[in-house]
PyMOL Python script that loads the backbone (N, CA, C, O; Angstrom):
from pymol import cmd

cmd.read_pdbstr("""\
ATOM      1  N   MET A   1      37.507  23.817  32.044  1.00  0.00           N
ATOM      2  CA  MET A   1      37.826  23.336  33.031  1.00  0.00           C
ATOM      3  C   MET A   1      37.704  21.159  32.860  1.00  0.00           C
ATOM      4  O   MET A   1      36.773  20.465  32.451  1.00  0.00           O
ATOM      5  N   THR A   2      38.728  20.869  33.250  1.00  0.00           N
ATOM      6  CA  THR A   2      39.247  19.406  33.081  1.00  0.00           C
ATOM      7  C   THR A   2      38.094  18.334  34.058  1.00  0.00           C
ATOM      8  O   THR A   2      38.082  18.135  35.273  1.00  0.00           O
ATOM      9  N   ALA A   3      37.374  17.896  33.191  1.00  0.00           N
ATOM     10  CA  ALA A   3      36.373  16.520  33.647  1.00  0.00           C
ATOM     11  C   ALA A   3      37.511  15.376  34.788  1.00  0.00           C
ATOM     12  O   ALA A   3      38.586  14.831  34.541  1.00  0.00           O
ATOM     13  N   VAL A   4      36.747  15.387  35.895  1.00  0.00           N
ATOM     14  CA  VAL A   4      37.231  14.312  37.056  1.00  0.00           C
ATOM     15  C   VAL A   4      36.969  12.829  35.961  1.00  0.00           C
ATOM     16  O   VAL A   4      35.898  12.684  35.373  1.00  0.00           O
ATOM     17  N   SER A   5      38.202  11.747  35.818  1.00  0.00           N
ATOM     18  CA  SER A   5      37.390  10.524  35.320  1.00  0.00           C
ATOM     19  C   SER A   5      36.173  10.062  36.126  1.00  0.00           C
ATOM     20  O   SER A   5      35.975   9.874  37.326  1.00  0.00           O
ATOM     21  N   GLY A   6      35.277   9.924  34.785  1.00  0.00           N
ATOM     22  CA  GLY A   6      34.260   8.863  35.322  1.00  0.00           C
ATOM     23  C   GLY A   6      33.524   9.977  36.013  1.00  0.00           C
ATOM     24  O   GLY A   6      33.199   9.640  37.151  1.00  0.00           O
ATOM     25  N   ASP A   7      33.100  11.389  35.639  1.00  0.00           N
ATOM     26  CA  ASP A   7      32.305  12.299  36.270  1.00  0.00           C
ATOM     27  C   ASP A   7      31.291  12.429  34.701  1.00  0.00           C
ATOM     28  O   ASP A   7      31.820  12.480  33.591  1.00  0.00           O
ATOM     29  N   ARG A   8      30.418  12.450  34.833  1.00  0.00           N
ATOM     30  CA  ARG A   8      29.234  12.311  33.840  1.00  0.00           C
ATOM     31  C   ARG A   8      28.740  13.943  33.996  1.00  0.00           C
ATOM     32  O   ARG A   8      27.941  14.297  33.129  1.00  0.00           O
ATOM     33  N   ARG A   9      29.058  14.787  34.822  1.00  0.00           N
ATOM     34  CA  ARG A   9      28.435  16.049  34.476  1.00  0.00           C
ATOM     35  C   ARG A   9      28.611  16.566  33.361  1.00  0.00           C
ATOM     36  O   ARG A   9      29.683  16.384  32.782  1.00  0.00           O
ATOM     37  N   ARG A  10      27.346  17.528  32.650  1.00  0.00           N
ATOM     38  CA  ARG A  10      27.495  17.850  31.200  1.00  0.00           C
ATOM     39  C   ARG A  10      27.715  19.673  31.769  1.00  0.00           C
ATOM     40  O   ARG A  10      27.972  20.552  30.946  1.00  0.00           O
ATOM     41  N   HIS A  11      27.578  19.926  33.067  1.00  0.00           N
ATOM     42  CA  HIS A  11      27.176  21.376  33.047  1.00  0.00           C
ATOM     43  C   HIS A  11      28.560  21.555  34.023  1.00  0.00           C
ATOM     44  O   HIS A  11      28.614  20.753  34.956  1.00  0.00           O
ATOM     45  N   SER A  12      29.618  22.465  33.913  1.00  0.00           N
ATOM     46  CA  SER A  12      30.288  23.106  34.660  1.00  0.00           C
ATOM     47  C   SER A  12      30.274  23.492  36.161  1.00  0.00           C
ATOM     48  O   SER A  12      29.258  24.121  36.454  1.00  0.00           O
ATOM     49  N   ARG A  13      31.150  23.279  37.213  1.00  0.00           N
ATOM     50  CA  ARG A  13      30.632  23.328  38.796  1.00  0.00           C
ATOM     51  C   ARG A  13      31.605  24.629  38.749  1.00  0.00           C
ATOM     52  O   ARG A  13      32.711  24.655  38.208  1.00  0.00           O
ATOM     53  N   THR A  14      30.902  25.813  39.496  1.00  0.00           N
ATOM     54  CA  THR A  14      31.744  26.922  40.222  1.00  0.00           C
ATOM     55  C   THR A  14      31.368  26.567  41.483  1.00  0.00           C
ATOM     56  O   THR A  14      30.283  26.152  41.889  1.00  0.00           O
ATOM     57  N   PRO A  15      32.954  26.895  42.371  1.00  0.00           N
ATOM     58  CA  PRO A  15      33.004  26.680  43.816  1.00  0.00           C
ATOM     59  C   PRO A  15      32.089  27.830  44.346  1.00  0.00           C
ATOM     60  O   PRO A  15      32.428  28.988  44.107  1.00  0.00           O
ATOM     61  N   LEU A  16      31.210  27.635  44.891  1.00  0.00           N
ATOM     62  CA  LEU A  16      30.629  28.949  45.524  1.00  0.00           C
ATOM     63  C   LEU A  16      29.809  28.539  46.883  1.00  0.00           C
ATOM     64  O   LEU A  16      29.039  27.579  46.852  1.00  0.00           O
ATOM     65  N   TYR A  17      29.976  29.189  47.896  1.00  0.00           N
ATOM     66  CA  TYR A  17      29.693  29.129  49.133  1.00  0.00           C
ATOM     67  C   TYR A  17      28.890  29.768  49.583  1.00  0.00           C
ATOM     68  O   TYR A  17      29.345  30.845  49.970  1.00  0.00           O
ATOM     69  N   TRP A  18      27.423  29.598  49.807  1.00  0.00           N
ATOM     70  CA  TRP A  18      26.380  30.431  50.121  1.00  0.00           C
ATOM     71  C   TRP A  18      25.697  30.208  51.275  1.00  0.00           C
ATOM     72  O   TRP A  18      25.538  29.003  51.475  1.00  0.00           O
ATOM     73  N   HIS A  19      25.126  31.078  52.301  1.00  0.00           N
ATOM     74  CA  HIS A  19      24.384  30.401  52.982  1.00  0.00           C
ATOM     75  C   HIS A  19      23.055  29.832  52.342  1.00  0.00           C
ATOM     76  O   HIS A  19      22.647  30.484  51.381  1.00  0.00           O
ATOM     77  N   ILE A  20      22.208  28.579  52.758  1.00  0.00           N
ATOM     78  CA  ILE A  20      21.266  28.329  52.175  1.00  0.00           C
ATOM     79  C   ILE A  20      19.789  27.507  53.151  1.00  0.00           C
ATOM     80  O   ILE A  20      19.877  26.492  53.842  1.00  0.00           O
ATOM     81  N   ARG A  21      18.661  28.258  52.924  1.00  0.00           N
ATOM     82  CA  ARG A  21      17.774  27.668  53.553  1.00  0.00           C
ATOM     83  C   ARG A  21      16.958  26.313  53.162  1.00  0.00           C
ATOM     84  O   ARG A  21      16.172  26.485  52.230  1.00  0.00           O
ATOM     85  N   VAL A  22      16.987  25.384  53.544  1.00  0.00           N
ATOM     86  CA  VAL A  22      16.031  24.478  52.828  1.00  0.00           C
ATOM     87  C   VAL A  22      14.813  23.682  53.598  1.00  0.00           C
ATOM     88  O   VAL A  22      14.926  23.179  54.716  1.00  0.00           O
ATOM     89  N   TRP A  23      13.864  23.668  52.948  1.00  0.00           N
ATOM     90  CA  TRP A  23      12.474  23.257  53.793  1.00  0.00           C
ATOM     91  C   TRP A  23      12.096  21.622  52.837  1.00  0.00           C
ATOM     92  O   TRP A  23      12.169  21.389  51.630  1.00  0.00           O
ATOM     93  N   HIS A  24      11.735  20.828  53.876  1.00  0.00           N
ATOM     94  CA  HIS A  24      11.297  19.549  53.300  1.00  0.00           C
ATOM     95  C   HIS A  24      10.377  18.763  54.427  1.00  0.00           C
ATOM     96  O   HIS A  24      10.773  18.833  55.590  1.00  0.00           O
ATOM     97  N   GLU A  25       9.521  18.234  54.229  1.00  0.00           N
ATOM     98  CA  GLU A  25       8.148  17.569  55.520  1.00  0.00           C
ATOM     99  C   GLU A  25       9.036  16.963  56.395  1.00  0.00           C
ATOM    100  O   GLU A  25       8.879  17.093  57.609  1.00  0.00           O
ATOM    101  N   SER A  26      10.069  16.232  55.871  1.00  0.00           N
ATOM    102  CA  SER A  26      10.657  15.068  56.789  1.00  0.00           C
ATOM    103  C   SER A  26      11.693  16.007  58.135  1.00  0.00           C
ATOM    104  O   SER A  26      11.866  15.732  59.322  1.00  0.00           O
ATOM    105  N   PHE A  27      12.164  17.052  57.367  1.00  0.00           N
ATOM    106  CA  PHE A  27      12.814  17.623  58.873  1.00  0.00           C
ATOM    107  C   PHE A  27      12.489  19.109  58.713  1.00  0.00           C
ATOM    108  O   PHE A  27      13.444  19.783  59.102  1.00  0.00           O
ATOM    109  N   GLY A  28      11.809  19.600  58.421  1.00  0.00           N
ATOM    110  CA  GLY A  28      11.062  21.051  58.327  1.00  0.00           C
ATOM    111  C   GLY A  28      12.193  22.061  57.734  1.00  0.00           C
ATOM    112  O   GLY A  28      12.713  21.905  56.629  1.00  0.00           O
ATOM    113  N   GLU A  29      12.415  22.843  58.398  1.00  0.00           N
ATOM    114  CA  GLU A  29      13.215  23.676  58.311  1.00  0.00           C
ATOM    115  C   GLU A  29      14.849  24.026  58.374  1.00  0.00           C
ATOM    116  O   GLU A  29      15.151  24.429  59.497  1.00  0.00           O
ATOM    117  N   LYS A  30      15.933  23.976  57.485  1.00  0.00           N
ATOM    118  CA  LYS A  30      17.122  23.533  58.337  1.00  0.00           C
ATOM    119  C   LYS A  30      17.982  24.792  57.255  1.00  0.00           C
ATOM    120  O   LYS A  30      17.569  25.165  56.157  1.00  0.00           O
ATOM    121  N   ASP A  31      19.212  25.249  57.932  1.00  0.00           N
ATOM    122  CA  ASP A  31      20.163  26.292  57.222  1.00  0.00           C
ATOM    123  C   ASP A  31      21.230  25.055  56.937  1.00  0.00           C
ATOM    124  O   ASP A  31      21.463  24.023  57.565  1.00  0.00           O
ATOM    125  N   ALA A  32      21.871  25.705  55.504  1.00  0.00           N
ATOM    126  CA  ALA A  32      22.996  24.770  55.157  1.00  0.00           C
ATOM    127  C   ALA A  32      24.120  25.453  54.673  1.00  0.00           C
ATOM    128  O   ALA A  32      24.500  26.368  55.403  1.00  0.00           O
ATOM    129  N   HIS A  33      24.780  25.256  53.605  1.00  0.00           N
ATOM    130  CA  HIS A  33      25.791  26.174  52.994  1.00  0.00           C
ATOM    131  C   HIS A  33      25.456  25.299  51.675  1.00  0.00           C
ATOM    132  O   HIS A  33      24.607  24.409  51.624  1.00  0.00           O
ATOM    133  N   THR A  34      26.346  25.757  50.549  1.00  0.00           N
ATOM    134  CA  THR A  34      26.346  25.299  49.086  1.00  0.00           C
ATOM    135  C   THR A  34      27.947  25.063  49.069  1.00  0.00           C
ATOM    136  O   THR A  34      28.693  25.428  49.977  1.00  0.00           O
ATOM    137  N   ARG A  35      28.270  24.534  48.138  1.00  0.00           N
ATOM    138  CA  ARG A  35      29.714  23.689  47.891  1.00  0.00           C
ATOM    139  C   ARG A  35      30.008  24.492  46.365  1.00  0.00           C
ATOM    140  O   ARG A  35      31.035  25.132  46.137  1.00  0.00           O
ATOM    141  N   ASP A  36      29.054  24.338  45.545  1.00  0.00           N
ATOM    142  CA  ASP A  36      29.343  24.612  44.331  1.00  0.00           C
ATOM    143  C   ASP A  36      27.691  24.981  43.452  1.00  0.00           C
ATOM    144  O   ASP A  36      26.567  24.887  43.945  1.00  0.00           O
ATOM    145  N   VAL A  37      27.935  25.256  42.537  1.00  0.00           N
ATOM    146  CA  VAL A  37      26.807  25.715  41.557  1.00  0.00           C
ATOM    147  C   VAL A  37      26.918  25.591  40.104  1.00  0.00           C
ATOM    148  O   VAL A  37      27.955  25.878  39.506  1.00  0.00           O
ATOM    149  N   SER A  38      25.814  25.147  39.509  1.00  0.00           N
ATOM    150  CA  SER A  38      26.362  25.189  38.077  1.00  0.00           C
ATOM    151  C   SER A  38      24.559  26.083  37.334  1.00  0.00           C
ATOM    152  O   SER A  38      23.525  26.607  37.749  1.00  0.00           O
ATOM    153  N   ALA A  39      25.262  25.711  36.041  1.00  0.00           N
ATOM    154  CA  ALA A  39      23.578  26.044  35.277  1.00  0.00           C
ATOM    155  C   ALA A  39      22.040  25.598  35.555  1.00  0.00           C
ATOM    156  O   ALA A  39      21.036  26.283  35.362  1.00  0.00           O
ATOM    157  N   VAL A  40      22.117  24.244  36.070  1.00  0.00           N
ATOM    158  CA  VAL A  40      21.137  23.937  36.359  1.00  0.00           C
ATOM    159  C   VAL A  40      20.722  23.484  37.764  1.00  0.00           C
ATOM    160  O   VAL A  40      19.625  22.992  38.027  1.00  0.00           O
ATOM    161  N   GLY A  41      21.630  23.684  38.564  1.00  0.00           N
ATOM    162  CA  GLY A  41      21.573  23.247  40.194  1.00  0.00           C
ATOM    163  C   GLY A  41      22.809  23.488  40.824  1.00  0.00           C
ATOM    164  O   GLY A  41      23.769  23.735  40.094  1.00  0.00           O
ATOM    165  N   VAL A  42      22.987  23.456  42.234  1.00  0.00           N
ATOM    166  CA  VAL A  42      23.406  23.312  43.144  1.00  0.00           C
ATOM    167  C   VAL A  42      23.700  22.119  44.050  1.00  0.00           C
ATOM    168  O   VAL A  42      22.938  21.154  44.113  1.00  0.00           O
ATOM    169  N   TYR A  43      24.974  22.232  44.837  1.00  0.00           N
ATOM    170  CA  TYR A  43      25.342  20.779  45.738  1.00  0.00           C
ATOM    171  C   TYR A  43      25.034  21.692  47.158  1.00  0.00           C
ATOM    172  O   TYR A  43      25.412  22.858  47.265  1.00  0.00           O
ATOM    173  N   VAL A  44      24.456  21.130  47.982  1.00  0.00           N
ATOM    174  CA  VAL A  44      24.134  21.616  49.225  1.00  0.00           C
ATOM    175  C   VAL A  44      24.768  20.590  50.213  1.00  0.00           C
ATOM    176  O   VAL A  44      24.450  19.415  50.028  1.00  0.00           O
ATOM    177  N   GLU A  45      25.474  20.824  51.057  1.00  0.00           N
ATOM    178  CA  GLU A  45      26.049  20.364  52.104  1.00  0.00           C
ATOM    179  C   GLU A  45      24.713  20.085  53.414  1.00  0.00           C
ATOM    180  O   GLU A  45      24.354  21.054  54.082  1.00  0.00           O
ATOM    181  N   LEU A  46      24.467  19.545  53.507  1.00  0.00           N
ATOM    182  CA  LEU A  46      23.282  19.147  54.733  1.00  0.00           C
ATOM    183  C   LEU A  46      22.691  17.585  54.943  1.00  0.00           C
ATOM    184  O   LEU A  46      22.031  16.937  54.130  1.00  0.00           O
ATOM    185  N   HIS A  47      23.051  17.255  56.038  1.00  0.00           N
ATOM    186  CA  HIS A  47      23.442  15.943  56.245  1.00  0.00           C
ATOM    187  C   HIS A  47      21.866  14.975  55.995  1.00  0.00           C
ATOM    188  O   HIS A  47      21.704  13.923  55.376  1.00  0.00           O
ATOM    189  N   GLU A  48      20.779  15.906  56.817  1.00  0.00           N
ATOM    190  CA  GLU A  48      19.496  15.329  56.569  1.00  0.00           C
ATOM    191  C   GLU A  48      18.902  15.264  55.053  1.00  0.00           C
ATOM    192  O   GLU A  48      17.699  15.178  54.809  1.00  0.00           O
ATOM    193  N   LEU A  49      20.043  15.326  53.971  1.00  0.00           N
ATOM    194  CA  LEU A  49      19.475  15.209  52.592  1.00  0.00           C
ATOM    195  C   LEU A  49      20.217  14.024  52.310  1.00  0.00           C
ATOM    196  O   LEU A  49      19.940  13.651  51.170  1.00  0.00           O
ATOM    197  N   VAL A  50      21.223  13.111  52.990  1.00  0.00           N
ATOM    198  CA  VAL A  50      21.678  12.010  52.743  1.00  0.00           C
ATOM    199  C   VAL A  50      20.520  11.190  52.574  1.00  0.00           C
ATOM    200  O   VAL A  50      20.335  10.677  51.471  1.00  0.00           O
ATOM    201  N   ARG A  51      19.642  10.976  53.590  1.00  0.00           N
ATOM    202  CA  ARG A  51      18.371  10.034  53.474  1.00  0.00           C
ATOM    203  C   ARG A  51      17.248  10.198  52.870  1.00  0.00           C
ATOM    204  O   ARG A  51      16.291   9.488  53.177  1.00  0.00           O
ATOM    205  N   LEU A  52      17.153  11.134  51.925  1.00  0.00           N
ATOM    206  CA  LEU A  52      16.239  11.208  51.084  1.00  0.00           C
ATOM    207  C   LEU A  52      16.381  10.676  49.582  1.00  0.00           C
ATOM    208  O   LEU A  52      17.423  10.998  49.010  1.00  0.00           O
ATOM    209  N   PRO A  53      15.646  10.057  49.019  1.00  0.00           N
ATOM    210  CA  PRO A  53      15.857   9.350  48.008  1.00  0.00           C
ATOM    211  C   PRO A  53      15.580  10.365  46.472  1.00  0.00           C
ATOM    212  O   PRO A  53      14.730  11.202  46.169  1.00  0.00           O
ATOM    213  N   VAL A  54      16.617   9.854  45.856  1.00  0.00           N
ATOM    214  CA  VAL A  54      16.589  10.522  44.570  1.00  0.00           C
ATOM    215  C   VAL A  54      15.441  10.721  43.815  1.00  0.00           C
ATOM    216  O   VAL A  54      14.835   9.804  43.261  1.00  0.00           O
ATOM    217  N   GLY A  55      15.090  12.020  43.772  1.00  0.00           N
ATOM    218  CA  GLY A  55      13.761  12.443  42.698  1.00  0.00           C
ATOM    219  C   GLY A  55      13.151  13.133  44.235  1.00  0.00           C
ATOM    220  O   GLY A  55      12.066  13.707  44.144  1.00  0.00           O
ATOM    221  N   THR A  56      13.563  13.104  45.092  1.00  0.00           N
ATOM    222  CA  THR A  56      12.518  14.042  46.598  1.00  0.00           C
ATOM    223  C   THR A  56      12.881  15.257  45.881  1.00  0.00           C
ATOM    224  O   THR A  56      13.998  15.634  45.527  1.00  0.00           O
ATOM    225  N   ARG A  57      11.223  16.051  45.662  1.00  0.00           N
ATOM    226  CA  ARG A  57      11.224  17.397  45.938  1.00  0.00           C
ATOM    227  C   ARG A  57      11.431  18.106  47.277  1.00  0.00           C
ATOM    228  O   ARG A  57      11.200  17.564  48.357  1.00  0.00           O
ATOM    229  N   LEU A  58      11.916  19.455  47.120  1.00  0.00           N
ATOM    230  CA  LEU A  58      12.415  20.305  48.487  1.00  0.00           C
ATOM    231  C   LEU A  58      12.465  21.911  47.800  1.00  0.00           C
ATOM    232  O   LEU A  58      12.719  22.503  46.751  1.00  0.00           O
ATOM    233  N   LYS A  59      12.080  22.102  49.041  1.00  0.00           N
ATOM    234  CA  LYS A  59      12.121  23.861  48.205  1.00  0.00           C
ATOM    235  C   LYS A  59      13.455  24.777  49.321  1.00  0.00           C
ATOM    236  O   LYS A  59      13.539  24.735  50.549  1.00  0.00           O
ATOM    237  N   ALA A  60      14.351  25.544  48.322  1.00  0.00           N
ATOM    238  CA  ALA A  60      15.337  26.337  49.018  1.00  0.00           C
ATOM    239  C   ALA A  60      15.452  27.510  48.496  1.00  0.00           C
ATOM    240  O   ALA A  60      15.000  27.931  47.431  1.00  0.00           O
ATOM    241  N   GLN A  61      16.311  28.217  49.588  1.00  0.00           N
ATOM    242  CA  GLN A  61      16.480  29.787  49.522  1.00  0.00           C
ATOM    243  C   GLN A  61      17.761  30.357  49.686  1.00  0.00           C
ATOM    244  O   GLN A  61      18.179  29.936  50.765  1.00  0.00           O
ATOM    245  N   ILE A  62      18.530  31.042  49.206  1.00  0.00           N
ATOM    246  CA  ILE A  62      19.535  31.579  49.193  1.00  0.00           C
ATOM    247  C   ILE A  62      19.429  32.587  50.441  1.00  0.00           C
ATOM    248  O   ILE A  62      18.386  33.240  50.392  1.00  0.00           O
ATOM    249  N   GLN A  63      20.191  32.860  51.476  1.00  0.00           N
ATOM    250  CA  GLN A  63      20.301  33.743  52.610  1.00  0.00           C
ATOM    251  C   GLN A  63      21.123  34.542  52.689  1.00  0.00           C
ATOM    252  O   GLN A  63      22.236  34.018  52.633  1.00  0.00           O
ATOM    253  N   GLY A  64      21.156  35.845  52.823  1.00  0.00           N
ATOM    254  CA  GLY A  64      22.071  36.613  53.459  1.00  0.00           C
ATOM    255  C   GLY A  64      22.300  37.737  51.878  1.00  0.00           C
ATOM    256  O   GLY A  64      23.349  38.356  51.704  1.00  0.00           O
ATOM    257  N   LEU A  65      21.197  37.798  50.951  1.00  0.00           N
ATOM    258  CA  LEU A  65      21.567  38.835  50.123  1.00  0.00           C
ATOM    259  C   LEU A  65      20.858  39.879  50.414  1.00  0.00           C
ATOM    260  O   LEU A  65      19.988  39.918  51.284  1.00  0.00           O
ATOM    261  N   PRO A  66      21.287  41.014  49.509  1.00  0.00           N
ATOM    262  CA  PRO A  66      20.301  42.418  50.096  1.00  0.00           C
ATOM    263  C   PRO A  66      19.324  42.582  49.746  1.00  0.00           C
ATOM    264  O   PRO A  66      18.881  43.725  49.863  1.00  0.00           O
ATOM    265  N   SER A  67      18.641  41.736  49.253  1.00  0.00           N
ATOM    266  CA  SER A  67      17.325  41.354  49.233  1.00  0.00           C
ATOM    267  C   SER A  67      16.610  40.396  49.172  1.00  0.00           C
ATOM    268  O   SER A  67      16.797  39.775  48.126  1.00  0.00           O
ATOM    269  N   PRO A  68      15.583  39.813  50.050  1.00  0.00           N
ATOM    270  CA  PRO A  68      15.273  38.310  49.752  1.00  0.00           C
ATOM    271  C   PRO A  68      15.218  37.176  48.187  1.00  0.00           C
ATOM    272  O   PRO A  68      14.510  37.121  47.181  1.00  0.00           O
ATOM    273  N   ALA A  69      16.034  36.644  48.563  1.00  0.00           N
ATOM    274  CA  ALA A  69      16.159  35.501  46.963  1.00  0.00           C
ATOM    275  C   ALA A  69      14.966  34.744  47.302  1.00  0.00           C
ATOM    276  O   ALA A  69      14.438  34.464  48.378  1.00  0.00           O
ATOM    277  N   PRO A  70      14.536  34.354  45.447  1.00  0.00           N
ATOM    278  CA  PRO A  70      13.235  33.960  45.477  1.00  0.00           C
ATOM    279  C   PRO A  70      13.349  32.347  46.031  1.00  0.00           C
ATOM    280  O   PRO A  70      14.411  31.812  45.713  1.00  0.00           O
ATOM    281  N   VAL A  71      12.477  31.563  46.755  1.00  0.00           N
ATOM    282  CA  VAL A  71      12.412  30.131  47.155  1.00  0.00           C
ATOM    283  C   VAL A  71      12.138  29.460  45.805  1.00  0.00           C
ATOM    284  O   VAL A  71      11.455  29.876  44.870  1.00  0.00           O
ATOM    285  N   LEU A  72      12.820  28.347  45.926  1.00  0.00           N
ATOM    286  CA  LEU A  72      12.935  27.548  44.640  1.00  0.00           C
ATOM    287  C   LEU A  72      12.581  26.290  44.870  1.00  0.00           C
ATOM    288  O   LEU A  72      12.943  25.711  45.895  1.00  0.00           O
ATOM    289  N   GLU A  73      11.784  25.679  43.885  1.00  0.00           N
ATOM    290  CA  GLU A  73      11.623  23.935  44.196  1.00  0.00           C
ATOM    291  C   GLU A  73      13.067  23.490  43.489  1.00  0.00           C
ATOM    292  O   GLU A  73      13.611  23.824  42.436  1.00  0.00           O
ATOM    293  N   MET A  74      13.383  22.692  44.429  1.00  0.00           N
ATOM    294  CA  MET A  74      14.421  21.638  43.630  1.00  0.00           C
ATOM    295  C   MET A  74      14.417  19.731  43.892  1.00  0.00           C
ATOM    296  O   MET A  74      13.848  19.123  44.799  1.00  0.00           O
ATOM    297  N   GLU A  75      15.027  19.313  43.064  1.00  0.00           N
ATOM    298  CA  GLU A  75      14.870  17.917  43.246  1.00  0.00           C
ATOM    299  C   GLU A  75      16.382  17.343  43.448  1.00  0.00           C
ATOM    300  O   GLU A  75      17.342  17.759  42.799  1.00  0.00           O
ATOM    301  N   ILE A  76      16.448  16.370  44.401  1.00  0.00           N
ATOM    302  CA  ILE A  76      17.651  15.636  44.640  1.00  0.00           C
ATOM    303  C   ILE A  76      17.834  14.933  43.494  1.00  0.00           C
ATOM    304  O   ILE A  76      16.887  14.301  43.027  1.00  0.00           O
ATOM    305  N   GLN A  77      19.389  14.941  42.716  1.00  0.00           N
ATOM    306  CA  GLN A  77      19.744  14.114  41.623  1.00  0.00           C
ATOM    307  C   GLN A  77      21.073  13.297  42.133  1.00  0.00           C
ATOM    308  O   GLN A  77      21.700  12.654  41.292  1.00  0.00           O
ATOM    309  N   ARG A  78      21.391  13.310  43.128  1.00  0.00           N
ATOM    310  CA  ARG A  78      22.523  12.719  43.650  1.00  0.00           C
ATOM    311  C   ARG A  78      22.699  12.877  45.461  1.00  0.00           C
ATOM    312  O   ARG A  78      22.340  13.913  46.020  1.00  0.00           O
ATOM    313  N   THR A  79      23.265  11.761  46.196  1.00  0.00           N
ATOM    314  CA  THR A  79      23.412  12.201  47.669  1.00  0.00           C
ATOM    315  C   THR A  79      24.944  11.364  47.527  1.00  0.00           C
ATOM    316  O   THR A  79      25.358  10.559  46.693  1.00  0.00           O
ATOM    317  N   ASP A  80      25.395  11.811  48.439  1.00  0.00           N
ATOM    318  CA  ASP A  80      26.892  11.620  49.176  1.00  0.00           C
ATOM    319  C   ASP A  80      26.517  11.390  50.646  1.00  0.00           C
ATOM    320  O   ASP A  80      25.391  11.362  51.142  1.00  0.00           O
ATOM    321  N   GLU A  81      27.726  11.228  51.235  1.00  0.00           N
ATOM    322  CA  GLU A  81      27.685  11.312  53.116  1.00  0.00           C
ATOM    323  C   GLU A  81      27.741  12.813  53.218  1.00  0.00           C
ATOM    324  O   GLU A  81      27.428  13.169  54.354  1.00  0.00           O
ATOM    325  N   ARG A  82      27.969  13.590  52.595  1.00  0.00           N
ATOM    326  CA  ARG A  82      27.944  14.986  53.023  1.00  0.00           C
ATOM    327  C   ARG A  82      26.885  15.624  52.959  1.00  0.00           C
ATOM    328  O   ARG A  82      26.432  16.339  53.853  1.00  0.00           O
ATOM    329  N   GLY A  83      26.216  15.337  51.479  1.00  0.00           N
ATOM    330  CA  GLY A  83      24.662  16.209  51.195  1.00  0.00           C
ATOM    331  C   GLY A  83      24.370  15.810  49.998  1.00  0.00           C
ATOM    332  O   GLY A  83      24.925  14.772  49.636  1.00  0.00           O
ATOM    333  N   ALA A  84      23.610  16.360  49.221  1.00  0.00           N
ATOM    334  CA  ALA A  84      22.660  16.440  47.621  1.00  0.00           C
ATOM    335  C   ALA A  84      23.185  17.257  47.018  1.00  0.00           C
ATOM    336  O   ALA A  84      23.729  18.188  47.613  1.00  0.00           O
ATOM    337  N   GLY A  85      23.195  17.165  45.496  1.00  0.00           N
ATOM    338  CA  GLY A  85      23.295  17.573  44.461  1.00  0.00           C
ATOM    339  C   GLY A  85      21.778  17.860  43.901  1.00  0.00           C
ATOM    340  O   GLY A  85      20.962  16.995  43.583  1.00  0.00           O
ATOM    341  N   LEU A  86      21.622  19.074  43.865  1.00  0.00           N
ATOM    342  CA  LEU A  86      19.786  19.473  43.746  1.00  0.00           C
ATOM    343  C   LEU A  86      19.684  19.809  42.545  1.00  0.00           C
ATOM    344  O   LEU A  86      20.798  20.109  42.116  1.00  0.00           O
ATOM    345  N   LEU A  87      18.710  19.931  41.611  1.00  0.00           N
ATOM    346  CA  LEU A  87      18.374  20.606  40.494  1.00  0.00           C
ATOM    347  C   LEU A  87      17.192  21.737  40.355  1.00  0.00           C
ATOM    348  O   LEU A  87      15.983  21.542  40.479  1.00  0.00           O
ATOM    349  N   PHE A  88      17.599  22.483  40.179  1.00  0.00           N
ATOM    350  CA  PHE A  88      16.396  23.568  39.934  1.00  0.00           C
ATOM    351  C   PHE A  88      15.554  23.192  39.446  1.00  0.00           C
ATOM    352  O   PHE A  88      15.890  22.575  38.435  1.00  0.00           O
ATOM    353  N   ILE A  89      14.069  23.220  39.675  1.00  0.00           N
ATOM    354  CA  ILE A  89      12.930  23.126  39.169  1.00  0.00           C
ATOM    355  C   ILE A  89      11.719  24.427  38.572  1.00  0.00           C
ATOM    356  O   ILE A  89      10.870  25.032  39.225  1.00  0.00           O
ATOM    357  N   LEU A  90      12.076  24.527  37.061  1.00  0.00           N
ATOM    358  CA  LEU A  90      11.688  25.741  36.816  1.00  0.00           C
ATOM    359  C   LEU A  90      10.481  25.621  36.241  1.00  0.00           C
ATOM    360  O   LEU A  90      10.421  24.832  35.298  1.00  0.00           O
ATOM    361  N   ASP A  91       9.164  26.387  36.659  1.00  0.00           N
ATOM    362  CA  ASP A  91       8.149  26.256  36.021  1.00  0.00           C
ATOM    363  C   ASP A  91       8.224  27.369  34.920  1.00  0.00           C
ATOM    364  O   ASP A  91       9.012  28.314  34.925  1.00  0.00           O
ATOM    365  N   ASP A  92       7.043  27.030  33.752  1.00  0.00           N
ATOM    366  CA  ASP A  92       6.622  27.369  32.723  1.00  0.00           C
ATOM    367  C   ASP A  92       7.002  28.865  32.909  1.00  0.00           C
ATOM    368  O   ASP A  92       7.904  29.442  32.302  1.00  0.00           O
ATOM    369  N   ALA A  93       6.009  29.509  34.028  1.00  0.00           N
ATOM    370  CA  ALA A  93       6.039  30.884  34.409  1.00  0.00           C
ATOM    371  C   ALA A  93       7.679  31.603  34.271  1.00  0.00           C
ATOM    372  O   ALA A  93       8.052  32.645  33.732  1.00  0.00           O
ATOM    373  N   ARG A  94       8.286  30.726  34.882  1.00  0.00           N
ATOM    374  CA  ARG A  94       9.597  31.266  35.117  1.00  0.00           C
ATOM    375  C   ARG A  94      10.691  31.121  34.148  1.00  0.00           C
ATOM    376  O   ARG A  94      11.594  31.930  33.934  1.00  0.00           O
ATOM    377  N   GLY A  95      10.459  29.792  33.495  1.00  0.00           N
ATOM    378  CA  GLY A  95      10.953  29.955  32.570  1.00  0.00           C
ATOM    379  C   GLY A  95      12.424  28.892  32.296  1.00  0.00           C
ATOM    380  O   GLY A  95      13.075  28.995  31.256  1.00  0.00           O
TER     381      GLY A  95
END
""", "prot")
cmd.dss("prot")
cmd.show_as("cartoon", "prot")
cmd.util.cbc("prot")
cmd.orient("prot")
């Protein structure tokens, strides 16, 4: 994959559309969708994320799988006019 000029990302992105549920105290529970995923995070298109500051932690869970996906803690790494890039926060117990 060729990097876009000015793109400082270290992990390649794979375009992937998943339904995802996001929780944060400022807006409660919202359903959204992903735009792409990498080894360390995911981009979520959800306008409510745009107004939250970088570093904000929230929870998210992929929807529509044959069995329930785990609820993951995530942290906002960047925002734009459509949503936010979220980093997976993995605790020591999960690796």
